[in-house]
N, C-alpha and C positions, 0 to 999 in steps of 0.2 A: 229330365228323368222320365223314363218310359212308364206306362201303366203297369207293365209286368213287374218292374222293379219296385214300384210302390206297393203292389199286392204282396210281394215277398217280404218287404219291410214290415208290413202289418202282421204277417204270419209269425215272425220270430218271437215276439212277446208271448203269444198264445202257446207256442211250443215250450217255452221256458216254464210257463205256469203249470202245464201238464206234467212236465218232467219233475218240477219241484213237488207237485202233489204226489206222484208215484213214489218218489224217494221217501217222503214223509209217511206214506202208507206203510212202507216197509219198516221204517224206524219205529213208529208207534204201534204197529200191528193192528191198525184200526183204519176203517174207511171214513169215519166221522171226525175224529180229532184233527186230522190235517186240514179240514175245512175251516177251522178256527184261524189257521195261518193264511190260507188262500183268500178267504173272504175279508181279511184285513187289508189286502193289497189295493182294492179299488179306492180307498181313501187317499193313498199316495198317488195313484194314477190321476185322480181328480185334481190334486195339487199340481201335477205336471201340466195338464192341459190348461188349467187356470193361469199359471205363470206364463206359458207360451202365448196365450191369448193376450195377457196384459202387456207382454214385451213385444207383441206384434210379430212373432215368429211362427213359422208353419210347422205342421206335423210331418216332417220329412224323414229320410233315412237316419239323419243325425239324431232326431228326437227318438226314433225307435231304438237306436243304440243306447241312449240314455235310459229308456224304459226297461230294456233288458238288464242293465246294471242295477236299476232301481228295484226291480222284482227281487233280485238276489239280496240286496241290502235290507229292504223292508221285510222280506221273508226271514232273514237272519234275526232281526229284532223280534219278530213274532215268535220264532222258534225258541229264543232265549226265555221268553215268558212262559210259553206252553210247556217246554221241557222242564222248567223248574216246577211248574204247577203239577205236572205228571209225577215228578219225583215226590213231591209233598203228598200227593194223593195216595201213592203207593206206601207211604210211611204211616198212613192211617187218618190223615186229615179229611174233613168233609170236602165235597166238591167246591162249595162256596168259599171255604177258608183257603183251600189250595189256590183257587183263582186269585183271591185278594193278595195272598202271600207272594205269589209269582209276580203280580203286577207291582207290588210295593218294593220288593227286593231287587228287581231288575230295572226299576225306573231310572235310577241315577246312572248306571253303566250305559244304558241305551242312550240317554240324553248326551252323555259325555262323548261317546263315539260318533253319534249322529251329527252333533254340532261341530265337532272337529272335522268331519267329512265335508259338511256344508262350507265351513271356512276355507277349506282347501280348494273348493270349486269356485269361489267368488272371482278369482282372476279370469276364469273362463267366461263367466257371466258378463264381464265388462271388457272382453277382449276387443282389440282393434287390429287393423292391418290385414295382411293376406290371410284368408281362411277364417276371418272373424265370425262370419255368419254360422259356420259349422261349429266353431268353438262355443259361441254364445248359445246355440240351440242345445247342444249336449249339456252345457253347464246349467242352463235355465231349466231344462227338463229334469235333471237330477236334483238340483237345489229345491225346486218347487215341490216335487214329489216327496223328497226326504223331509222337508220342513213340515208340510201338512201331514204326511204319513206318520211322522214321529210324534208330533204334538197331539194328534187325535188318536193315533193308533195305540199308544200306551194306555189309553182309557177304554178303547173298544175291544182290544184283544182279550183281556181277562173275562169280559162278558161273553165273548164268542166261545172261549174255552168252556165256560160254565154251561152255556146253551148246548153245545155239541157233546159235552161230557154227560149231561143228563140224557141226551138222546142215545149216546153210546151205551150207557148203563142199562137202558131199557131194551136194547136190541142185542143182547148177548145171544150168540148162536148156540152155545153149549150152556147147560144149566149152572154147573159149578166150574166155570171157566177160570183158570189161573192166569194172572198177567205175565208171569215170568216164563221164558221158553222152557220146553221140556228138557233140553240138554242141560240147562242150569240146575234144574231140580235133581237130575241124576248125578250131576257133577258134585253136588254138595252132600251126597250120601243119603238122599231121600228115597232112592230106588235101589234095586238090586240087579241092575242090568249085567254086572260083571261076575255074578256068583256062578260057580260051576254047576252044571246040570247033573243031578244024581242019576 
């Protein structure tokens, strides 16, 4: 494997993280709240590198493919909690209550889907025969990251949401800023955009 190929392999997870952040900025209409999702990812990445080290596998292109997949899956888990907390916050709950509620109600679905995914990858972790190293590397990277990221992430994500929610509340750019889009407010009859001009 050439040096240029290794450099490109290490670049892909970074591009994925930036892309996920920008999509979440558009979804939450905030530059701060998506950081609760992004900063939960290093926990899973630590698990990936820990398991690769324990299994004696290298951080090669196969591991990078596992990392790209892992960023999407761990990001999905974090989004489930943050999205639910944001909805509860908009319904009038305090920031702290919304964070706790999001973590509690999304806990079981996240564990169910994550452990089902880990169980499906176990055959790759113990693969033998032709191509075994590539299969074992992808499987180990994904299983390690998903296991650590899920077990610790479900505890970390509500706290991150609370932290960045407090920061976002203090940094409103407009004094009486509304959370719902302007098109929604006019669509429900709060405005008079379609009245004829006298």
